[in-house]
N, C-alpha and C positions, 0 to 999 in steps of 0.2 A: 424323551418319549412323548408321543402325541397324547393330548387330552381330548378324547373323542366322547361327545355327549349327544344323546338323542332326547329331545323334548317329547316325552310320551303323550302330552296333551295335543301336540301338533301332529305327531306321526299318524299317518293314515293307513299304514300297513301295506303300501304299494310294493315294497320289496325291491325297488329300483337300486337302492344302496347296496343291498346284498348281491345284486346281479352285476353291478359295475365295479365293485371293489376288487382290484387285482390281488389283494392280500387276504381276501375272505374274512375280513374283520367282523362282519355282521352275521347274526343268526336271527331268524324271524321266530319270536317266541310268543306264547299265549299270555296276554295281559288283560285280565278282566273279560275273557271271552273273545278278544280280538287279537289278531296277529300284529305285533309291533317289532320294530328293529331294535336289536340290542348289540352294542359293540362288545361282543364276548371275547374278542382277541385284539383289543385296542393296542396291546404291546407290539403287534405286527404292523400297525399303521405306518405308511411311508409318507403321509401327508400330501398325497397327490390331489386331494380335494375332489375327486370324481364323485364321491357320495354327496358332498355339500352342493356341488353344481348340478346334480341330477335329481335331488330330492324335490318332488313336486310340492311338498308342504313346507319346505324350508325348516325342517325339524332338526337338522344336524349341524353341529359346530365342531370344528377341529382346531385346536390351538397347540 
């Protein structure tokens, strides 16, 4: 299973990861009054790296 992590300090809330993920791993959730990406369905990740490659802030890692 993939280990999907979002660095909330780096995440700008652009939502690109949620848009490009074919498995719908991410939800945009409220964190301290700002929308941030959360890998709520990490178990569904197929490690395509679309999220990693498209995140403008470089906030996502998948191992």
